[in-house]
KEKE-3310 file (N, C-alpha, C; in steps of 0.2 Angstrom, whole numbers, plus 5000, padded with zeros to 4 digits):
npx = (5003:5009:5019:5010:5006:5016:5021:5011:5010:5024:5021:5012:5020:5029:5021:5019:5031:5036:5024:5030:5042:5039:5034:5045:5052:5042:5037:5036:5029:5020:5017:5019:5009:5012:5010:5017:5024:5028:5046:5045:5033:5020:5017:5001:4994:4984:4992:5006:5019:5036:5044:5056:5073:5080:5094:5101:5110:5113:5112:5100:5086:5075:5058:5053:5040:5036:5025:5020:5019:5007:5011:5022:5022:5029:5032:5022:5032:5025:5023:5017:5003:5002:4999:4998:5004:5013:5007:4991:4993:4998:4985:4983:4987:4980:4976:4984:4993:4984:4984:4994:5005:5025:5023:5027:5031:5038:5040:5042:5055:5052:5041:5031:5039:5049:5067:5074:5070:5059:5068:5073:5068:5077:5083:5067:5066:5077:5077:5066:5071:5084:5075:5069:5081:5084:5072:5080:5087:5079:5073:5070:5071:5061:5051:5045:5032:5027:5020:5011:5003:4997:5004:5014:5014:5024:5040:5036:5034:5045:5056:5053:5058:5074:5075:5072:5059:5044:5031:5025:5011:5002:4991:4979:4988:4997:4998:5011:5020:5022:5013:4999:5001:5003:4991:4983:4986:4986:4995:5009:5024:5034:5046:5047:5045:5050:5051:5042:5042:5043:5034:5027:5039:5049:5042:5042:5057:5052:5054:5047:5029:5012:5001:4988:4976:4962:4948:4933:4930:4936:4942:4954:4966:4963:4955:4961:4973:4978:4974:4979:4993:4991:4989:4999:5010:5007:5013:5019:5018:5006:4991:4976:4964:4948:4940:4923:4914:4922:4932:4947:4950:4949:4953:4961:4954:4943:4932:4936:4946:4955:4951:4956:4973:4971:4974:4983:4992:4993)
npy = (4993:5007:5008:5010:5019:5030:5028:5040:5048:5052:5051:5063:5074:5074:5077:5091:5095:5098:5106:5118:5119:5124:5135:5142:5142:5148:5159:5172:5171:5168:5177:5193:5196:5200:5208:5207:5215:5219:5223:5233:5238:5253:5264:5272:5286:5302:5312:5322:5314:5304:5289:5281:5271:5266:5258:5245:5240:5228:5230:5225:5231:5244:5249:5266:5277:5294:5310:5323:5342:5355:5366:5362:5361:5349:5332:5316:5299:5288:5270:5253:5244:5224:5218:5220:5232:5244:5251:5250:5252:5270:5276:5282:5293:5305:5315:5321:5328:5335:5344:5351:5343:5335:5313:5299:5285:5267:5249:5238:5224:5212:5217:5224:5231:5231:5223:5206:5201:5199:5194:5195:5204:5211:5218:5219:5234:5239:5242:5251:5261:5266:5272:5282:5288:5292:5302:5310:5319:5328:5332:5343:5336:5344:5343:5331:5319:5305:5291:5276:5261:5249:5232:5239:5251:5247:5246:5262:5264:5260:5270:5281:5282:5282:5293:5310:5314:5326:5325:5309:5295:5281:5270:5261:5251:5236:5234:5225:5214:5201:5200:5199:5191:5178:5181:5176:5163:5155:5146:5145:5146:5160:5163:5157:5166:5176:5190:5198:5209:5228:5237:5243:5246:5253:5264:5271:5278:5287:5304:5311:5319:5307:5301:5292:5282:5269:5259:5254:5241:5235:5219:5212:5215:5221:5235:5235:5235:5248:5255:5250:5256:5268:5269:5266:5275:5290:5298:5305:5314:5311:5307:5298:5292:5285:5276:5277:5261:5260:5248:5239:5239:5251:5261:5272:5281:5286:5300:5305:5301:5308:5320:5325:5324:5331:5344:5339:5341:5355)
npz = (4999:5004:4996:4982:4986:4988:4975:4966:4973:4968:4956:4952:4957:4948:4938:4944:4945:4931:4928:4934:4928:4912:4914:4919:4909:4897:4903:4896:4884:4890:4899:4890:4874:4858:4842:4826:4815:4798:4793:4784:4784:4784:4795:4799:4804:4808:4816:4812:4811:4817:4814:4822:4826:4838:4845:4856:4870:4866:4853:4847:4839:4843:4842:4839:4841:4836:4840:4834:4841:4839:4846:4857:4873:4881:4883:4883:4887:4884:4889:4885:4883:4888:4874:4857:4846:4839:4829:4834:4847:4843:4841:4854:4853:4847:4857:4864:4860:4853:4864:4863:4867:4861:4857:4860:4860:4863:4857:4863:4864:4851:4847:4834:4824:4833:4835:4840:4859:4872:4887:4898:4916:4921:4907:4900:4907:4910:4891:4893:4900:4889:4880:4890:4890:4877:4874:4883:4875:4868:4875:4890:4907:4915:4904:4905:4903:4914:4908:4912:4909:4909:4910:4906:4918:4923:4924:4921:4935:4938:4927:4938:4946:4947:4936:4934:4929:4927:4929:4932:4927:4931:4925:4927:4935:4943:4959:4963:4948:4956:4967:4958:4952:4959:4963:4954:4951:4965:4969:4964:4964:4971:4967:4956:4947:4934:4933:4942:4944:4954:4957:4967:4978:4968:4966:4977:4978:4970:4966:4958:4956:4958:4948:4950:4937:4941:4933:4940:4939:4932:4929:4925:4931:4948:4958:4968:4970:4965:4976:4985:4982:4984:4997:5003:4997:5003:5010:4998:4985:4978:4968:4968:4956:4957:4945:4937:4934:4926:4914:4913:4901:4888:4895:4893:4884:4893:4896:4908:4914:4906:4905:4916:4914:4908:4916:4923:4912:4909)
capx = (5001:5011:5023:5007:5005:5024:5021:5006:5015:5027:5018:5009:5027:5031:5016:5019:5038:5036:5020:5034:5048:5036:5033:5047:5055:5041:5034:5038:5024:5012:5014:5017:5009:5016:5009:5026:5026:5035:5052:5043:5028:5021:5012:4999:4991:4983:4995:5013:5024:5041:5045:5062:5073:5084:5098:5099:5116:5113:5112:5092:5084:5066:5056:5047:5037:5036:5020:5021:5011:5011:5016:5023:5022:5029:5031:5022:5032:5020:5023:5009:5000:5007:5000:4996:5010:5012:5001:4985:4995:4997:4978:4982:4992:4981:4971:4990:4994:4979:4985:5001:5010:5021:5020:5029:5031:5040:5036:5046:5056:5045:5032:5031:5044:5056:5071:5074:5064:5058:5071:5073:5067:5083:5083:5064:5067:5083:5076:5060:5074:5083:5066:5069:5088:5086:5072:5082:5091:5077:5069:5073:5065:5054:5047:5043:5029:5028:5013:5012:4998:4993:5013:5020:5013:5028:5044:5035:5037:5056:5060:5053:5066:5079:5075:5069:5053:5039:5027:5022:5005:5001:4984:4978:4995:4997:5005:5019:5017:5023:5005:4994:5003:5000:4982:4978:4990:4989:5001:5015:5033:5037:5054:5052:5045:5055:5045:5043:5041:5041:5032:5029:5047:5050:5037:5045:5058:5050:5053:5040:5020:5012:4993:4985:4969:4961:4942:4932:4925:4947:4944:4963:4969:4958:4958:4963:4979:4979:4972:4988:4997:4990:4988:5006:5015:5003:5018:5022:5014:4999:4982:4975:4957:4947:4933:4919:4911:4928:4935:4954:4951:4948:4951:4965:4949:4939:4930:4934:4954:4959:4951:4961:4976:4971:4973:4992:4997:4991)
capy = (5000:5013:5008:5013:5030:5033:5030:5042:5053:5053:5052:5070:5078:5075:5082:5097:5099:5098:5114:5123:5119:5125:5139:5148:5144:5150:5162:5177:5170:5170:5188:5196:5193:5204:5206:5207:5219:5218:5229:5241:5243:5260:5268:5277:5293:5307:5317:5323:5309:5301:5282:5280:5264:5264:5252:5241:5236:5220:5229:5223:5238:5246:5252:5272:5284:5301:5313:5331:5347:5359:5371:5358:5361:5344:5328:5311:5297:5283:5265:5254:5236:5218:5216:5221:5237:5252:5253:5251:5259:5277:5279:5287:5300:5316:5319:5322:5333:5343:5349:5354:5338:5327:5308:5297:5277:5262:5245:5233:5218:5207:5218:5226:5232:5230:5215:5203:5197:5200:5187:5196:5209:5219:5220:5224:5237:5246:5244:5258:5269:5268:5278:5288:5291:5296:5306:5317:5322:5331:5337:5343:5334:5343:5344:5323:5316:5296:5288:5270:5259:5242:5230:5248:5255:5243:5249:5269:5264:5258:5277:5289:5278:5282:5298:5314:5318:5330:5320:5299:5294:5276:5266:5252:5247:5232:5233:5223:5210:5196:5201:5200:5181:5176:5181:5172:5156:5154:5140:5147:5149:5166:5162:5156:5173:5180:5199:5202:5221:5228:5245:5245:5247:5259:5273:5275:5282:5295:5310:5315:5318:5300:5301:5287:5280:5263:5258:5250:5238:5233:5213:5209:5222:5225:5240:5235:5235:5255:5257:5250:5257:5276:5269:5269:5282:5294:5303:5306:5320:5306:5307:5292:5297:5278:5279:5273:5260:5257:5239:5240:5241:5258:5269:5277:5289:5289:5306:5306:5300:5313:5326:5323:5323:5337:5345:5337:5344:5361)
capz = (4999:5005:4988:4977:4990:4986:4965:4965:4973:4964:4948:4953:4960:4943:4935:4946:4941:4921:4925:4934:4924:4909:4914:4919:4904:4894:4904:4891:4883:4897:4903:4885:4871:4855:4834:4825:4811:4791:4793:4777:4789:4785:4801:4793:4806:4806:4816:4810:4819:4814:4816:4824:4827:4844:4845:4862:4869:4865:4844:4843:4838:4847:4834:4843:4836:4839:4837:4835:4843:4833:4846:4860:4879:4882:4879:4885:4887:4883:4890:4883:4887:4885:4870:4851:4843:4839:4827:4837:4852:4841:4843:4863:4855:4846:4863:4869:4853:4852:4871:4862:4869:4859:4860:4863:4862:4860:4857:4866:4860:4849:4846:4829:4821:4835:4837:4852:4859:4879:4892:4905:4919:4920:4900:4899:4911:4903:4885:4895:4902:4882:4875:4892:4890:4870:4874:4886:4869:4864:4880:4897:4910:4917:4900:4901:4908:4911:4906:4907:4903:4913:4911:4905:4923:4930:4916:4921:4939:4939:4927:4942:4955:4941:4933:4937:4927:4928:4931:4934:4930:4928:4922:4926:4936:4947:4964:4959:4945:4957:4969:4952:4949:4967:4963:4947:4951:4969:4967:4961:4968:4969:4965:4947:4942:4930:4930:4951:4944:4959:4958:4975:4979:4963:4968:4985:4975:4965:4965:4953:4958:4955:4947:4948:4939:4940:4934:4948:4938:4930:4931:4926:4936:4951:4959:4976:4968:4963:4984:4991:4981:4985:5004:5004:4997:5008:5012:4991:4980:4975:4965:4966:4956:4955:4937:4939:4927:4918:4915:4912:4891:4885:4900:4891:4881:4896:4895:4916:4915:4899:4908:4922:4910:4904:4923:4924:4910:4909)
cpx = (5005:5018:5019:5003:5011:5023:5014:5008:5020:5026:5018:5014:5029:5028:5019:5025:5037:5031:5028:5037:5045:5037:5036:5053:5051:5035:5031:5028:5016:5011:5015:5014:5007:5011:5014:5022:5027:5036:5047:5033:5029:5016:5010:4994:4990:4986:5001:5016:5031:5040:5055:5066:5079:5090:5102:5106:5118:5112:5104:5093:5078:5065:5053:5042:5033:5034:5022:5014:5012:5012:5020:5023:5027:5031:5029:5025:5027:5021:5016:5009:5005:5003:5000:5004:5009:5007:4992:4988:4996:4989:4979:4987:4986:4976:4976:4993:4989:4979:4990:5005:5016:5017:5024:5032:5037:5039:5043:5049:5051:5041:5034:5033:5048:5058:5068:5068:5065:5063:5073:5070:5072:5080:5073:5061:5072:5081:5072:5065:5080:5081:5069:5076:5088:5079:5074:5086:5086:5071:5072:5068:5060:5048:5041:5038:5027:5022:5014:5005:4999:5001:5015:5020:5021:5039:5043:5037:5045:5059:5058:5058:5071:5080:5071:5061:5047:5034:5026:5016:5003:4992:4982:4984:4992:5002:5011:5017:5017:5014:5001:4996:5002:4992:4979:4980:4993:4994:5004:5018:5032:5043:5056:5047:5049:5054:5042:5040:5039:5037:5028:5035:5049:5047:5041:5050:5058:5052:5049:5031:5019:5006:4993:4977:4967:4952:4941:4929:4930:4944:4952:4965:4966:4961:4962:4971:4982:4977:4979:4992:4997:4990:4996:5012:5009:5007:5022:5017:5011:4994:4980:4966:4954:4939:4928:4917:4915:4930:4943:4954:4945:4945:4956:4959:4944:4938:4938:4943:4958:4956:4955:4967:4976:4976:4981:4995:4999:4997)
cpy = (5007:5014:5013:5020:5034:5035:5035:5047:5057:5056:5060:5074:5078:5082:5090:5103:5100:5104:5117:5126:5125:5131:5143:5148:5148:5155:5170:5176:5169:5176:5193:5194:5202:5202:5208:5209:5218:5223:5236:5240:5249:5263:5272:5280:5298:5313:5316:5316:5304:5293:5283:5274:5268:5259:5249:5240:5229:5219:5227:5230:5239:5252:5259:5276:5288:5305:5319:5334:5350:5364:5367:5362:5357:5337:5322:5306:5290:5276:5260:5247:5227:5214:5221:5225:5244:5255:5252:5255:5267:5279:5285:5293:5307:5317:5326:5330:5336:5345:5352:5349:5335:5322:5304:5289:5274:5257:5242:5226:5214:5209:5223:5225:5233:5223:5214:5199:5198:5194:5187:5203:5214:5221:5222:5232:5244:5248:5251:5263:5268:5273:5282:5296:5296:5302:5311:5322:5329:5335:5336:5339:5337:5344:5335:5320:5308:5295:5281:5266:5249:5237:5240:5252:5253:5247:5259:5269:5264:5269:5280:5287:5280:5288:5306:5319:5322:5328:5308:5299:5285:5277:5260:5249:5242:5234:5234:5217:5202:5196:5197:5191:5178:5175:5176:5166:5158:5148:5140:5150:5155:5168:5160:5160:5176:5188:5202:5210:5224:5236:5249:5250:5253:5264:5277:5278:5287:5299:5317:5317:5311:5305:5294:5286:5273:5262:5251:5244:5235:5225:5210:5210:5223:5228:5241:5236:5242:5259:5260:5251:5267:5275:5271:5274:5288:5299:5305:5312:5315:5308:5301:5294:5285:5281:5273:5270:5258:5248:5241:5240:5248:5262:5274:5281:5288:5297:5310:5305:5308:5317:5327:5326:5328:5343:5345:5341:5351:5365)
cpz = (5000:4999:4982:4979:4984:4978:4965:4968:4971:4956:4948:4956:4954:4938:4938:4945:4935:4924:4926:4929:4918:4911:4916:4912:4898:4897:4901:4888:4886:4897:4894:4877:4863:4846:4833:4817:4802:4792:4789:4777:4789:4787:4795:4800:4804:4808:4814:4815:4811:4817:4817:4829:4835:4844:4851:4862:4866:4852:4844:4844:4840:4841:4840:4838:4840:4836:4841:4835:4838:4839:4859:4865:4885:4878:4886:4882:4890:4883:4888:4885:4886:4879:4863:4848:4844:4834:4828:4843:4849:4842:4848:4859:4854:4853:4865:4864:4852:4858:4870:4868:4863:4863:4860:4864:4859:4860:4861:4859:4857:4846:4840:4826:4825:4837:4840:4849:4869:4881:4899:4907:4918:4911:4898:4903:4910:4894:4889:4895:4894:4881:4880:4889:4879:4870:4877:4880:4864:4869:4885:4902:4913:4913:4899:4910:4906:4914:4901:4910:4907:4914:4910:4911:4927:4925:4916:4928:4941:4937:4930:4947:4952:4936:4938:4934:4927:4930:4930:4933:4925:4931:4921:4931:4941:4953:4962:4955:4950:4964:4964:4952:4955:4965:4958:4948:4959:4972:4965:4964:4963:4965:4958:4945:4943:4930:4936:4947:4950:4960:4964:4976:4973:4965:4971:4980:4971:4968:4963:4956:4956:4954:4945:4945:4937:4939:4939:4946:4934:4932:4931:4930:4944:4958:4969:4974:4969:4972:4987:4989:4982:4993:5007:5001:4998:5006:5008:4993:4974:4976:4967:4965:4953:4948:4939:4935:4924:4922:4915:4904:4891:4890:4898:4887:4885:4897:4905:4917:4910:4904:4915:4920:4906:4911:4922:4921:4908:4920)
residu = (MET:ASN:LYS:ILE:LEU:LEU:LYS:ILE:PHE:SER:PHE:PHE:LEU:GLY:ILE:VAL:LEU:LEU:ALA:PHE:THR:LEU:ILE:TYR:PHE:TYR:GLN:GLU:LYS:LEU:ILE:PHE:HIS:PRO:THR:LYS:LEU:PRO:LYS:ASP:TYR:THR:TYR:ARG:PHE:ASP:GLU:ASN:HIS:GLU:GLU:ILE:SER:ILE:LEU:THR:GLU:GLN:LYS:ASP:THR:ILE:ASN:SER:LEU:TYR:PHE:TYR:ALA:LYS:GLU:PRO:LYS:GLY:VAL:ILE:TYR:PHE:LEU:HIS:GLY:ASN:SER:GLY:ASP:LEU:SER:GLY:TRP:GLY:ASP:VAL:ALA:PRO:HIS:PHE:THR:ARG:LYS:ASN:TYR:ASN:VAL:PHE:MET:ILE:ASP:TYR:ARG:GLY:PHE:GLY:LYS:SER:GLY:GLY:LYS:ILE:PHE:SER:GLU:ASN:GLN:PHE:LEU:ASN:ASP:ALA:GLN:VAL:GLY:TYR:ASP:PHE:LEU:LYS:THR:LEU:HIS:PRO:GLU:ASN:GLU:ILE:ILE:ILE:LEU:GLY:TYR:SER:ILE:GLY:SER:GLY:PRO:ALA:SER:TYR:LEU:ALA:SER:LYS:ASN:ASN:PRO:ARG:ASN:VAL:VAL:LEU:ALA:SER:PRO:PHE:TYR:SER:PHE:LYS:SER:LEU:ALA:LYS:GLU:LYS:ILE:PRO:PHE:LEU:PRO:ILE:PHE:ILE:LEU:LYS:TYR:PRO:LEU:GLU:SER:ASN:GLN:TYR:LEU:LYS:GLU:SER:LYS:ALA:PRO:ILE:THR:ILE:PHE:HIS:GLY:ASP:GLU:ASP:GLN:LEU:ILE:PRO:ILE:HIS:HIS:ALA:LYS:LYS:LEU:ALA:SER:GLU:LEU:LYS:ASN:LYS:ASN:VAL:ASN:PHE:TYR:PRO:ILE:ILE:GLY:GLN:GLY:HIS:ASN:GLY:ILE:LEU:LYS:ASN:TYR:SER:PHE:LEU:ASN:LYS:MET:ASP:SER:ILE:MET:ASN)
# end
């Protein structure tokens, strides 16, 4: 009887270890859902824009778009969510360019026309810094507003800890990605997670004002993540705006979000 139980236990243990191994080595495919674009793809937007390629230390190309306002007061550095590419995310730009703000956005490695692939948290965060460093060649930091949406709130929070932007805006952020992963997969050993993205720790080092937006009907990243961030940052210059009736998708075009963004930009 004991031998049978031992065999059953060993079988299920093997299944669990196999599952954890697969999660470790394939977690990029679970977290990031890029769409690719051919290298000769031409972006089509009504706003005046320029496509810019930035080279990383590993010689991979980060594809970016820079949208021009007529009389710019500053620039929005937009870090997008975990899916799609700039051909879709570029739709975020018009509201800001019409309010006299340039908009700069990058596609993460493996997204759109960007080369390579995401393989570590350090690389993911450093690529966001590469974009910020490029932006500093065009604007002083007191003209840069960082806007991170969803998973983009992770690198946005990191940049806030390492730089001195004018403002940091987080839309639908997580408290940390490891806390979100633990909620979604309770049995997951956190030590196998390659992307903890501890925004809660990064933001403690921010010297810039922080503004957090979150929909109260967000099922993907529940609003309690934003509430916990705001609560822990109460000794900072932080404002938290819950958006009633808003889910995860569409928050960037929500009237309340855009109205508050106008106040931040002004």
